[in-house]
Every structure is written in C-alpha cells, then in structure tokens.
C-alpha positions as CSV (number, residue, x, y, z in Angstrom):
1,M,69.5,-15.8,6.3
2,K,68.6,-15.1,10.0
3,G,69.8,-18.4,11.9
4,L,71.8,-19.6,9.6
5,K,74.4,-22.5,10.9
6,V,76.2,-24.6,8.5
7,G,77.2,-28.4,9.6
8,L,80.3,-29.4,7.5
9,I,80.7,-32.9,7.7
10,G,84.1,-34.5,6.2
11,G,84.8,-37.8,5.0
12,S,87.8,-39.5,3.9
13,G,90.6,-36.7,3.4
14,L,88.6,-34.1,3.9
15,G,87.3,-34.6,7.8
16,Q,90.5,-34.8,9.1
17,A,91.9,-31.7,6.9
18,L,88.8,-29.7,8.5
19,L,89.4,-30.8,12.0
20,A,93.0,-29.6,11.5
21,Q,91.6,-26.2,10.7
22,A,88.8,-26.0,13.2
23,S,89.3,-24.8,16.6
24,G,86.2,-23.9,19.2
25,K,84.2,-25.3,21.4
26,E,83.7,-29.3,21.2
27,Y,80.0,-30.6,21.7
28,F,79.6,-34.5,22.4
29,P,75.6,-34.6,22.4
30,R,73.9,-37.7,23.5
31,T,70.7,-38.5,20.8
32,P,68.2,-41.3,21.2
33,F,70.6,-43.2,18.6
34,G,73.7,-43.0,20.5
35,K,76.6,-40.6,20.3
36,P,77.9,-38.9,16.9
37,S,80.6,-40.2,15.1
38,A,83.0,-37.8,16.9
39,P,82.8,-34.5,19.0
40,I,81.4,-31.4,16.9
41,I,83.4,-28.6,17.2
42,C,81.1,-25.4,16.8
43,T,83.1,-22.2,15.7
44,E,82.9,-19.6,12.7
45,W,84.3,-19.6,9.2
46,E,84.0,-16.9,7.2
47,G,81.9,-15.3,9.8
48,V,79.3,-18.2,9.8
49,P,78.7,-20.0,12.7
50,I,79.7,-23.9,11.6
51,A,79.6,-27.4,13.2
52,V,82.3,-29.7,12.2
53,L,82.1,-33.4,12.0
54,A,84.6,-36.1,11.2
55,R,82.1,-38.9,9.5
56,H,84.6,-41.5,10.3
57,G,85.7,-40.5,13.6
58,V,88.9,-38.7,14.8
59,G,91.5,-41.0,13.1
60,H,89.1,-42.7,10.7
61,T,88.2,-45.5,12.7
62,L,84.4,-46.3,11.6
63,S,83.5,-48.1,8.2
64,P,80.8,-46.7,6.3
65,S,78.7,-49.5,7.4
66,N,79.4,-48.4,10.9
67,V,79.2,-45.1,10.9
68,P,76.3,-43.8,13.4
69,F,74.5,-41.6,10.7
70,Q,70.9,-40.9,12.6
71,A,73.3,-39.9,15.6
72,N,75.2,-37.8,13.3
73,I,72.5,-35.9,11.8
74,F,70.3,-35.8,15.0
75,A,73.4,-34.1,17.1
76,L,73.7,-31.7,14.0
77,K,70.1,-30.6,14.4
78,K,70.0,-30.4,18.2
79,L,72.9,-28.2,17.8
80,G,70.9,-25.8,15.5
81,V,72.1,-26.8,12.2
82,T,70.0,-25.4,9.0
83,H,72.3,-26.5,6.2
84,I,74.6,-29.4,5.7
85,L,77.8,-29.1,3.3
86,A,79.1,-32.6,3.1
87,S,82.4,-34.1,1.1
88,G,82.9,-37.5,0.2
89,A,86.0,-39.5,-1.5
90,A,84.5,-41.5,-4.5
91,G,85.3,-43.2,-7.8
92,S,84.5,-42.0,-10.7
93,L,82.3,-44.0,-13.5
94,R,82.8,-41.5,-16.4
95,E,86.0,-40.7,-18.5
96,D,85.5,-37.1,-18.4
97,V,84.9,-36.8,-14.5
98,H,88.8,-36.7,-13.6
99,P,90.4,-37.8,-10.4
100,G,91.1,-35.0,-8.5
101,S,88.4,-32.7,-9.8
102,L,84.8,-31.9,-7.6
103,V,81.2,-33.3,-8.4
104,I,78.0,-31.5,-7.2
105,P,75.7,-34.7,-7.6
106,D,72.4,-34.0,-8.3
107,Q,71.0,-37.8,-7.8
108,V,71.7,-40.8,-5.9
109,I,70.9,-44.8,-6.2
110,D,71.0,-46.5,-2.9
111,K,72.2,-50.0,-3.2
112,T,73.0,-49.8,0.8
113,W,71.3,-52.6,3.1
114,K,72.6,-52.8,6.4
115,R,72.2,-49.1,7.8
116,E,69.0,-47.8,9.5
117,N,67.8,-44.9,6.9
118,S,65.2,-43.2,8.7
119,F,64.5,-41.6,12.4
120,F,61.0,-42.8,11.9
121,G,58.9,-45.9,12.0
122,K,58.2,-47.0,15.9
123,G,55.6,-44.9,17.3
124,I,55.5,-42.3,14.2
125,V,55.2,-43.0,10.6
126,A,56.7,-40.4,8.4
127,H,57.3,-40.1,4.8
128,V,59.2,-37.4,3.3
129,E,60.0,-36.3,-0.8
130,F,63.1,-37.4,-1.9
131,D,63.0,-37.1,-5.9
132,R,65.9,-34.4,-5.4
133,P,68.0,-35.7,-3.0
134,F,70.5,-32.9,-2.8
135,C,69.1,-29.2,-2.2
136,S,68.9,-27.6,-5.2
137,D,69.5,-24.2,-3.3
138,L,72.5,-25.5,-1.7
139,R,73.8,-26.9,-4.8
140,R,72.9,-23.5,-6.7
141,I,75.2,-21.4,-4.2
142,L,78.1,-24.5,-4.3
143,L,78.4,-24.1,-8.1
144,D,78.3,-20.4,-8.2
145,A,80.8,-20.2,-5.7
146,G,83.0,-22.5,-7.5
147,K,83.4,-19.8,-10.2
148,H,84.8,-17.4,-7.4
149,M,87.9,-20.1,-5.9
150,E,91.3,-19.0,-5.2
151,T,92.4,-21.9,-7.6
152,R,90.8,-22.4,-10.6
153,A,88.9,-26.1,-10.5
154,K,86.8,-28.4,-12.6
155,I,83.5,-28.6,-10.9
156,H,81.0,-30.7,-12.3
157,D,77.3,-29.7,-12.5
158,G,75.1,-32.5,-11.6
159,G,75.7,-36.5,-11.8
160,T,74.4,-39.9,-10.3
161,Y,76.1,-41.0,-7.2
162,V,75.7,-44.8,-6.3
163,C,76.1,-45.5,-2.7
164,M,77.2,-49.0,-2.0
165,E,77.5,-50.9,1.3
166,G,81.2,-51.6,1.2
167,P,83.7,-51.7,2.8
168,Q,85.2,-53.5,-0.1
169,F,85.4,-51.6,-3.5
170,S,83.5,-52.8,-6.1
171,T,83.7,-56.1,-8.8
172,V,84.6,-55.0,-12.5
173,A,80.8,-56.5,-13.4
174,E,79.4,-54.3,-10.9
175,S,81.4,-51.0,-12.1
176,N,80.4,-51.8,-15.4
177,L,76.5,-52.0,-14.6
178,H,76.7,-48.9,-12.3
179,R,78.1,-47.3,-15.4
180,A,75.3,-49.4,-17.6
181,W,72.8,-47.1,-15.1
182,G,73.8,-44.2,-16.1
183,G,75.9,-43.6,-12.6
184,T,78.5,-40.9,-12.4
185,L,80.3,-41.4,-9.2
186,I,80.3,-44.7,-7.0
187,G,80.8,-44.0,-2.9
188,M,80.0,-45.6,0.1
189,T,78.6,-42.5,2.8
190,A,76.0,-40.0,1.0
191,L,73.2,-42.5,2.0
192,P,71.6,-42.7,4.5
193,E,73.2,-39.3,5.4
194,A,70.9,-37.3,2.9
195,K,67.6,-39.2,3.5
196,L,68.1,-38.2,7.4
197,A,68.9,-34.5,6.6
198,R,66.0,-34.4,4.5
199,E,63.6,-35.9,7.5
200,A,65.8,-33.2,9.6
201,E,64.3,-30.5,7.2
202,I,68.2,-29.8,6.8
203,C,69.3,-28.6,3.6
204,Y,72.0,-31.2,2.6
205,G,74.4,-30.4,-0.1
206,L,77.4,-33.0,-1.4
207,I,80.7,-32.4,-2.5
208,A,82.1,-35.7,-4.1
209,M,85.6,-35.8,-4.7
210,P,86.6,-38.4,-7.4
211,T,89.9,-39.9,-6.4
212,D,90.3,-42.7,-8.8
213,Y,88.2,-44.3,-12.1
214,D,87.0,-47.4,-10.1
215,C,88.0,-50.5,-11.6
216,W,85.8,-50.3,-14.8
217,K,88.7,-48.4,-16.4
218,P,92.4,-50.9,-16.8
219,H,95.0,-49.5,-15.4
220,P,98.0,-48.8,-17.4
221,P,100.3,-52.2,-18.1
222,G,102.9,-52.4,-15.6
223,R,102.1,-49.7,-12.6
224,D,102.7,-51.1,-9.6
225,K,99.8,-51.0,-6.8
226,H,102.0,-48.8,-4.6
227,D,102.3,-46.6,-7.3
228,L,98.9,-46.5,-8.0
229,L,97.8,-46.0,-4.4
230,A,99.9,-43.0,-4.1
231,E,98.4,-41.4,-7.1
232,I,94.9,-42.1,-5.3
233,I,96.2,-40.6,-2.1
234,G,97.6,-37.6,-4.5
235,N,94.2,-37.1,-6.0
236,M,92.5,-37.3,-2.9
237,N,94.7,-34.3,-1.5
238,Q,94.2,-32.2,-4.0
239,A,90.5,-32.4,-3.7
240,T,90.8,-32.0,-0.5
241,Q,92.5,-28.7,-1.0
242,L,89.6,-27.6,-3.6
243,A,87.3,-28.9,-1.5
244,I,88.0,-26.8,1.5
245,Q,88.2,-23.3,-0.9
246,L,84.9,-24.4,-2.2
247,I,83.4,-24.4,1.3
248,K,84.8,-21.4,2.1
249,A,83.7,-19.7,-0.8
250,A,80.2,-21.0,-0.2
251,L,80.1,-19.6,3.3
252,R,80.7,-16.1,2.2
253,V,77.7,-16.1,0.2
254,L,75.2,-18.2,1.8
255,P,73.8,-15.9,4.3
256,K,72.7,-13.7,1.6
257,Q,71.6,-16.3,-1.0
258,A,70.2,-19.0,1.0
259,D,66.2,-19.5,0.6
260,P,64.9,-19.4,4.0
261,D,61.9,-21.0,2.3
262,C,63.7,-23.9,0.7
263,P,61.1,-26.7,0.4
264,C,64.2,-29.0,2.6
265,R,63.3,-26.7,5.3
266,K,59.5,-28.0,5.7
267,S,59.9,-31.5,4.3
268,L,57.6,-33.1,7.3
269,E,55.1,-30.7,6.9
270,I,52.6,-33.1,5.2
271,G,55.0,-36.1,5.6
272,I,53.8,-37.3,9.4
273,W,51.4,-39.6,8.7
274,T,50.6,-41.2,11.9
275,D,47.6,-39.8,13.7
276,R,48.5,-37.4,16.5
277,S,46.5,-38.9,19.2
278,K,48.1,-42.1,18.8
279,I,51.8,-41.2,19.0
280,A,53.1,-41.8,22.2
281,P,54.1,-38.5,24.9
282,A,57.5,-40.6,25.1
283,V,58.1,-40.5,21.4
284,I,57.4,-36.9,21.0
285,R,59.6,-35.7,23.5
286,E,62.1,-38.2,22.4
287,L,61.9,-36.9,18.8
288,E,61.3,-33.2,19.8
289,P,64.3,-31.6,17.8
290,L,62.6,-33.1,14.7
291,V,59.0,-33.0,15.1
292,G,58.0,-30.5,17.9
293,K,57.1,-27.6,15.7
294,Y,54.1,-29.9,14.2
295,L,53.4,-32.1,17.4
296,G,54.1,-29.3,20.1
297,K,56.2,-30.1,22.8
298,V,55.6,-32.4,25.9
299,S,56.2,-31.5,29.3
C-alpha cells in the first residue's frame, strides 16, 4: 500500500518495551489538544515506517483517565500515520481466555465518562459509524500474521472489550455484571482511542493482553498478594514478548495486504454534518489534518 505508515501505541508493559527497541528521530508535535503523552519516535521496523508512542508517557506517569488521547491521535495523524496497532493490558472475563495469551477484540462497551471522546462538537459537528470499532482489515492481518510468529501462541479471534474509567479495578459485582453483558476483557484504555482513530480516518487494531482473571474468579486459598502480583507481572511480560512478535509479523505483510480502500480511511466522507458556509475558517485551519480533504485548506 502506497504511503503506509504504522503507529504503534504501547500500553502497560508494551509501551516501555517498544521504546527500548525503537531508536529513531523524536517528534513532540503540538496539537490543538495539547501535547501527546510522550515524544513520538519515527523509525522503521521490517522495512515499514513506524511511529512509536508510549500511551502512559515515558516511565508510565499518566493514569488512563489522564492520557491525552486527542493529542495522541492528532499528532500521529499529523505525522502521516495511516494505521495504528495498539496494545493494552486487560483482565480476562472468560475462563478460556487465559492470562498470558493475546486477544484481537472486535467489539467494545464504553463505560468511560471523564474523557473527551471526539475531535468535533465546537464549530464542526461530525458523526462517524462505529458499529465495527476495530478495523476489520487490520484484524484479518493480525490474525493471519499470528500463524507465522516465531513462538506459537494462543491468539483469540474476537471478543468484547469493556472499557472502564478506572484507575481503580472492578468490584466483584461489576466484574460479574461485565461477564453477564458478554464481556471478554476489562480494560481502561481502548476508548476513546479507537473512536478518535475512526474520526481521524486511521485504521485501528487492538492487541489485548490478559494479565489475570479480574476479580470474578476467586484466587486459590492461601495465595499471598505479592505472589499474585508476581504472577500478573509474569503474564504481562509473556504477553508483551508475544505482542512484539505479532506486531513484527504483521508489519511484514501489511504493505502488500493492507486495503487502501478500507472504509476506515474515508469515515468522514459523509460524516461532517455542519453547513460548510457556517464553519469558521479558524476551525478548518485548526483541524486541517482531519478535515482538509473535505473542506479544503484555509490560508
């Protein structure tokens, strides 16, 4: 695919691992929504241009509610990113989704309430389709790439990611409710990230990394909390290494397999509802990376 550039957003565990493996030119672009979480490192992996961003900042200094999601996605768009492969630690809500495995979810339930979840609403009103919150094309590529990883791994095809506000973890009652809803995973970071990527016309795929069984499943009697924490960290480390392998396997095939006509890449085509004559030039200028191809550039 011509012009392909992949943004890699690392969450808990994987964010620092990606930074450790990526060396290149650092960018810290300003956006109408402030600065991104951390400098974005632009380099190449597997011959593909990539832009690496640690979602929680260097050293994991930002809680999920304080991640500047708008600035992160806008900055990646300004840098020419066409596809995003994101990762995130999560709790498993299903017995068969074992900690240490990987999940490529296909649905989400949004329980966040503190976060700005759109680029639009002041000066421009836009509504994009979100029935399939994760790019179907990227999901296909990730699942196929998983068959060619160096290490054999269980990769679950599909599942519903419940995104809660946090930073506290679930109560047992909440965890059981999420299971009753059909949730597969509980996490804190996939939203509004996926919504903003859709508004920015960037294909977005999520690699979820279950680290434990949340709190719906009782711990074995007599287990010390320090032992449990060590087990969770071990699961995260295992999933992190598998996720890096999966990302590199996906990058090897993305240039040939990515669909340039993916619906994600034109989600705003009929999404801008505001009368063009009513949109202030300053608003168009500010959001030009997102709306320029539809509203034109303003000098």
